[in-house]
N, C-alpha and C positions, 0 to 999 in steps of 0.2 A: 429148553429152561434154562436163564439165565444164569450166570454163578453170581453169589451175593458181590462177591470181591469184584465184581465186573461191574456194577452198577456206578453212573454217576452220578453227580447232584444236577440234575435234568427232570424237566418233566416227563416220566413216563408216557407213551403210544397206546392207545385203548387194545392195538391190534398183539400189544408185547403180552406175554407171560411170565410172570414171576413165582417162582417158589414162596410158600410162607417166608422159607428163611430171605431170602431176595427182598419182600416186603420192610421185613425186622431190619434190613441194611440198611434199604431205602431210608425210614421211619428212625433209624439211627444217627444218620450221614445230617439228616435234615435237622434233626432237634440238636445236633451238634454245632451246626453252622448257626441256629436261630441262637442259643446258648454265646457261640462269641459275637454273632454281630449284640446280642444284649450288653455283652462286656465290654464292647468298643466302645458303645451306646451310656453305658455306664459312667465307664472312665472319663467322656469327655464330659458328660452332666456333674461327676464331681468335679472336674477341674473348674467348670462355670457356677460351683453348686452358691455363690456372691452374689450372682447375678437373678440364676432362679429363686432363690430365697428374695432375694428383693422384688421379682416380679409379683410372687404372692404373696406379699406384704403389704400390696400397695394398697388391696382394697381394705385389707385391719386399717394399715396406717392415715388414710383419710377418715375414717369412721372416731378413731381412738383419737386424734385429733382435734376432733372436733369435740369431745365430749374434757378432751384434759381442759379446752379453753374454755369451757361453761364450768371445771374445776368440779365433776365429780371424780371419784373415787379419790385413792394418793395419790396419782400424778397430780391429778386437778387441783385437789390439797395444795402440792407443792408446788404446782405450778402458782396457782394464787399467790402464795406467799411470797415467790421470787415477784410480780407484778407489782406484787405490794414495796417492796424494796426497791425495784428499779421505782418507781414513781417516788418514791421517801428521794432517793439518788437522785432522781429529776429538780426535785423540790432545792435541795442543796445544793447543788450544783449552781443553780440561778442564784443563792445566795451568796455562795463566795464568790460567783459573776460581779455581784455589787459590792462588795465588801474588796475584792482587787482592783476594781475600778482606779484609774487615774486619779481622781476628782474625791476616793473617801479620807483622805488624810491618814492612811497609816502608813508606817515606816515601812522603807526601803526590802528590809527582811522579813516585814508581816508579809507583805504582800506575795515575797517569793513562797516564802512558807504555803499559804494560798494558790500558789500555782501548780505548786506539786498538788497540794490535797485535791485540787481543782483536776488535773491528770488524771489520778486514781477513778475521781468520780465516773471521771469518763469512759474511761475502760471497763468501769463496775457496768454502768448502762448498758454498755454495749452485751456486754457477756448475758446480761439479764433482759436483755432484748430477743434474744434469739427464741424461735418458735419454739412451740410444748412439743415435749419429744413423746415418748410413747407410741412409736411408729414401727417397734418390733414387739416379738411375743414375747415372754418373760421363761425362763430353762429354771424348774425346780431341781434338780439331780446332777449329779457332776458327768453323766454324760452322755445326758440329753441333748448338749448342742452336736455329738458327736453321731447319736442315733438319729435323731431328726434329720440331718444333714444328709445319710446315707439313705435313709427311704425316702427324701423329697428328690433326689436323685436316683434315684431306682426307678421310680415312678414316670419321671420324665423319658426314663429312657426305655424304659414301655410304651411311653407316647411314641417317640421318634423311633424303634424300631417295630412299632403295628406293622407298616408296610411290608415287610420284607416277612415277617410272621406269616401276615395273612397270604404273600404269595406261597409260603412255602407248604401252608395247610390245603390250599388249593391244586398245587402242586401235586402232593401227594393222594388226595381226595379223586381229583378228574380224571384221572385216566379209567374210571369207571362205568363214565356218562359216555355216551353217544357222543363224536363228535359234533353232530347237530345241538344237542342238549349240550356241549361244553363251551358252544359258543354263546349260547340263552344266558348263561350260567354268569359270564368272565365280567359279562358289564356289572351285573349284581354286586360281584365281587369285588370289584374295582372300585365301586360307591363307598363301600363300608370306611375305609379309612379319609376321604373326602368327607362324608356326614358326620362321623368322630370327630373330624378336626372342627369344622360349622357348630357342633353341639358344645366344643371344650369353646371352643371364641364364646360361644353366645349365654353359657356359665360363667367364665370368667367376667366381659364385663357387665351382665346383668341379671345372673341370678345368686354370686356369691356377693357381691355387695348389697344387693337388698338382704340377703339373709344376715350380712354383719351388724347392717345396719339395725334392723329388726330384733337381732339375739343382742346386741351392745345397747340398747335402749330401752330394752322390757326390763321394768320396772328396775334400774339402774339405778334410782333415786334410795334405794334399800341396801346397793351391796356397794363393796371395793369392787371394782372389776377389774382382773388380773386376766390375761390371756395365756394360758399355758401352752409355749409353742408345740407339742407332739399333740394336743386337741386340738389345737385352729387348724395344723396342718392335715390333719385325719376329715377334718369337717372339709377343710379345701379340697383335700384329693375325690374324697367322697362326692362332691355338689358336685366339682369338675366332669367325673367319670358319668354319674349316672346320667346329666346332660348330653354326653356322649354317647350312652348308650340308645337312651331316647332318640336320639335323632337319627337311630336307625330306624323311625316308623317305616318310610318309603321302604327297605328293605324286606321290612317283616310283609307289608303287604302283599309283595308282587312276588314273596315266597310261598303265602298260603296261596295268594288267587293261579299262581304256575303248579301249585300240587293239589289243585283243584279242589280245598275244602272250602272253597267261599270262591263268592262271582263279585266281579267290580260291579257287577249290576246292584247287587244284595247288597254292598257296601254303601253304593250311591242313598238306596233309599235308607237305609240306616244312619244316615248323618249328623241327624239329631242325639246320637247315642253316643256318637265319635266327639261330640260337641263338647257334650256331659264329662264322658272320659279325660278328653284335654283339659278341662275347665279343673276338674279333680283331680288328676295330676299337678295342676298350678296352683290347687289350693294346698296341697300337699306343702308344698315346697314356702319356706319362708318366707313375706313380704307382704308389701301393703296392697291394697286396691289397683295402683298402678302397675304395680309391679305382676298383681296375679292375670292384670290383661294384656302386660308386654310377657308375660312367660304362654296363656292361651294361646294368644292367634298364631305365633312362630308352628305350636304344637299340631292347629288343626289344620294351616298350610301346608305341613308335611305329611297329613293324612290326607289332602286332597292331590296333593302332585303323588305319593303313589299311587292312590286309583286310578288318576291319569295314566301313569304310565303303566300300570295294569291292564289297562283296557285300552291303550293303545297296543300294548303287545296279544291279547286275545285278539283284534281283529286284524293284526299280521297275517297269524297263525289260523284264523278261516280265510282269510285272503288267499292264504298259500296253498290251504284245502281243499280249497273250491276252484282252484286253478292246477290241482293236482289229481 
């Protein structure tokens, strides 16, 4: 039996024997290492929190600025007033230009005074010509900027630390499997972070903009829409994490087929149910008909990819059994 204090941070071999205390010591060591990696990732994300917040604000900024240009909400009303003031300033600038012309027969002192007025008008026109604001969510509490920044930094830290966390879980659980079983499970575990990253990217570029567009425009003429920071970031994080989980469909299919709960042949025979399930999931996510199609197709392709991988593994096992 190995002593608990002698267990390093490595994958235990299948033939090694550990006591209960040894397993607990290994678990404690891996948890400490995981927490240390999360802390380092959190420090980096908190240091770069401005970039992270700007990144997650982009879908909201694009939609909010469209609403402001249309004059919706309090920000839109402010922008409309600013544009009206700019039009008046442009017209006054034209009038002053005519009056201060050399052939206007005004005294030199009057033209000098008009030139000063014209400089102020040009400065005001430049300020009023700025693009619409509202590209950032609002905060309502005195501590909300800090708490929201910490929350977003922690979410991104978990995403960055995910590969290491998965490896620690794999290293702790895999000694219970035979070496041949471990070789089969390793590609499955290794694909999880890549599929998760693909799901997060799909959610960021497709699902989140569609969701923001839908909710920001739904009955917007009846409300003064101001987006609260904590609610928006919670919604964005939930959406991105949900898409990361949904993209684990191939892993789930391979897992249930390898466990013998269902066969790839049965899955292929029930494709129509898979299509209906993918459409139902896409319908639950907010968006229009085009977005529904864009969300259904990738989910169904992931289903087909999982069935394909499960079929290949099944044929390989059959070939090995026949040759053995």
